[in-house]
C-alpha positions as CSV (number, residue, x, y, z in Angstrom):
1,M,-7.9,-46.9,25.0
2,A,-9.7,-46.6,21.7
3,H,-13.4,-46.0,22.0
4,V,-16.0,-47.1,19.4
5,P,-18.5,-44.4,18.4
6,A,-22.0,-45.1,19.6
7,D,-24.8,-45.9,17.2
8,D,-26.1,-42.9,15.2
9,Q,-29.4,-42.6,17.1
10,R,-27.7,-42.3,20.5
11,V,-25.2,-39.8,19.2
12,R,-27.8,-37.7,17.6
13,A,-30.0,-37.7,20.7
14,K,-27.0,-36.7,22.9
15,L,-26.0,-33.9,20.4
16,E,-29.6,-32.6,20.4
17,E,-29.6,-32.7,24.2
18,L,-26.3,-30.6,24.3
19,G,-27.5,-28.1,21.7
20,V,-25.9,-26.6,18.6
21,D,-24.0,-23.9,20.4
22,A,-22.4,-26.2,23.0
23,V,-21.5,-28.8,20.3
24,R,-20.1,-26.1,18.0
25,L,-17.9,-24.7,20.8
26,K,-16.7,-28.2,21.8
27,F,-15.9,-29.0,18.1
28,I,-14.0,-25.8,17.6
29,H,-11.9,-26.7,20.7
30,I,-11.4,-30.2,19.5
31,M,-10.2,-29.2,16.1
32,A,-7.9,-26.5,17.6
33,V,-6.0,-29.0,19.9
34,R,-6.0,-32.1,17.6
35,T,-3.6,-32.8,14.8
36,L,-4.8,-34.1,11.4
37,G,-3.8,-37.6,12.4
38,H,-6.1,-37.7,15.4
39,Q,-9.3,-36.4,13.7
40,D,-10.7,-39.9,13.6
41,D,-10.6,-40.3,17.4
42,C,-13.8,-40.3,19.3
43,E,-15.0,-37.7,21.8
44,D,-16.9,-38.3,25.0
45,L,-20.3,-36.6,24.9
46,G,-21.2,-37.7,28.3
47,D,-23.5,-40.6,29.6
48,D,-21.0,-43.0,28.0
49,V,-21.8,-41.8,24.5
50,W,-18.8,-41.5,22.2
51,A,-18.9,-39.8,18.8
52,S,-16.4,-39.6,16.0
53,H,-15.5,-36.2,14.6
54,R,-17.2,-37.1,11.4
55,Q,-20.5,-37.7,13.2
56,I,-20.2,-34.4,15.0
57,R,-19.3,-32.6,11.8
58,Q,-22.1,-34.1,9.8
59,W,-24.7,-33.2,12.5
60,L,-23.4,-29.6,12.7
61,K,-23.6,-29.4,8.9
62,E,-27.3,-30.5,9.0
63,K,-28.1,-28.0,11.7
64,T,-26.4,-25.2,9.8
65,W,-28.2,-26.1,6.6
66,R,-31.6,-25.9,8.4
67,E,-30.7,-22.6,10.0
68,T,-29.7,-21.0,6.7
69,L,-32.8,-22.4,5.0
70,W,-35.0,-20.5,7.5
71,V,-32.9,-17.4,7.0
72,R,-33.4,-17.6,3.3
73,V,-37.2,-18.1,3.7
74,G,-37.3,-15.1,5.9
75,V,-35.4,-12.9,3.4
76,I,-37.7,-14.0,0.6
77,A,-40.8,-13.2,2.7
78,A,-39.4,-9.8,3.6
79,V,-38.6,-9.0,0.0
80,L,-42.1,-10.1,-1.1
81,A,-43.7,-8.0,1.6
82,A,-41.7,-4.9,0.5
83,V,-42.6,-5.5,-3.1
84,F,-46.3,-5.8,-2.3
85,A,-46.1,-2.7,-0.1
86,L,-44.5,-0.8,-2.9
87,F,-47.2,-1.9,-5.4
88,G,-49.9,-0.9,-2.9
89,W,-48.4,2.5,-2.5
90,V,-47.8,3.1,-6.2
91,F,-51.1,1.6,-7.4
92,P,-53.6,2.2,-4.6
93,L,-57.0,0.6,-4.8
94,R,-59.7,3.3,-5.1
């Protein structure tokens, strides 16, 4: 029986409830056991919410982008702190 993916809000709410790690593990398993011809099939997320692989992939991409954004911000802040510390050591205020 073919299932129709739920509307985007229900899918996103269920994916948020499951969490990134659980969804990523489930998606890796799905992609390992499915052939290319079955990638448009829907997956049961529980509570009668069905999501297409494209919806899951898009949600994971958004979450990954947000995570990498904060990592980049953290790296920039650390580099700036190191530069200011170096300037403070080389050119101390008297």
